[in-house]
C-alpha positions in Angstrom: 3.3 4.9 -4.2 -0.3 4.1 -3.7 -2.2 1.5 -1.7 -5.5 0.4 -3.1 -8.3 -0.9 -0.9 -12.0 -0.3 -0.9 -11.6 2.9 -3.0 -9.6 1.2 -5.8 -12.1 2.3 -8.5 -11.9 5.9 -7.5 -8.1 5.9 -7.3 -7.4 4.2 -10.6 -7.7 7.4 -12.7 -5.1 9.1 -10.5 -2.7 6.2 -11.1 -3.3 6.3 -14.9 -2.9 10.1 -15.0 0.4 10.0 -13.1 1.7 7.2 -15.4 0.5 9.1 -18.4 2.5 12.1 -17.3 5.6 9.9 -17.1 5.7 9.4 -13.3 6.7 6.1 -11.8 3.8 4.7 -9.7 4.2 1.8 -7.4 0.8 0.2 -6.6 0.0 -2.3 -3.8 -3.5 -3.8 -3.8 -3.6 -6.3 -0.9 -6.0 -9.2 -1.3 -9.4 -8.6 0.5 -8.2 -5.1 1.6 -10.7 -2.7 3.1 -10.5 0.9 4.1 -9.3 0.2 7.6 -7.0 -2.8 7.6 -4.5 -1.3 5.2 -3.7 1.3 7.9 -4.0 -0.8 11.0 -0.7 -2.2 12.3 -1.0 -5.8 13.5 -3.4 -6.9 10.7 -2.0 -8.9 7.9 -2.7 -6.2 5.3 -1.5 -3.4 7.7 1.8 -5.1 8.2 2.1 -5.9 4.5 1.5 -2.2 3.7 4.1 -1.0 6.3 6.7 -3.4 5.0 6.0 -2.5 1.4 6.3 1.3 2.1 9.5 0.8 4.0 11.0 -1.4 1.4 10.1 0.9 -1.5 10.6 4.3 0.2 13.5 3.5 2.5 15.1 0.5 0.9 14.5 -2.1 3.6 11.4 -3.7 5.3 10.7 -2.8 8.9 10.5 -5.4 11.6 6.9 -6.1 12.4 6.3 -6.6 16.2 5.0 -10.0 17.1 1.6 -10.0 19.1 2.0 -10.7 22.8 
């Protein structure tokens, strides 16, 4: 599993190498993702990443807390 943001061009060779070796690679590339929002809970991309990881690693999405 890999999440692509600002560093997508630098990470693409790792994805290709893993797939070339026969590994399954799940890729998430949120729209307009940057280096920070993909790891920041409460942002649209951060919540999407957390749900994607939970669904793919654990089998079900997590409940995202609503802002107060």
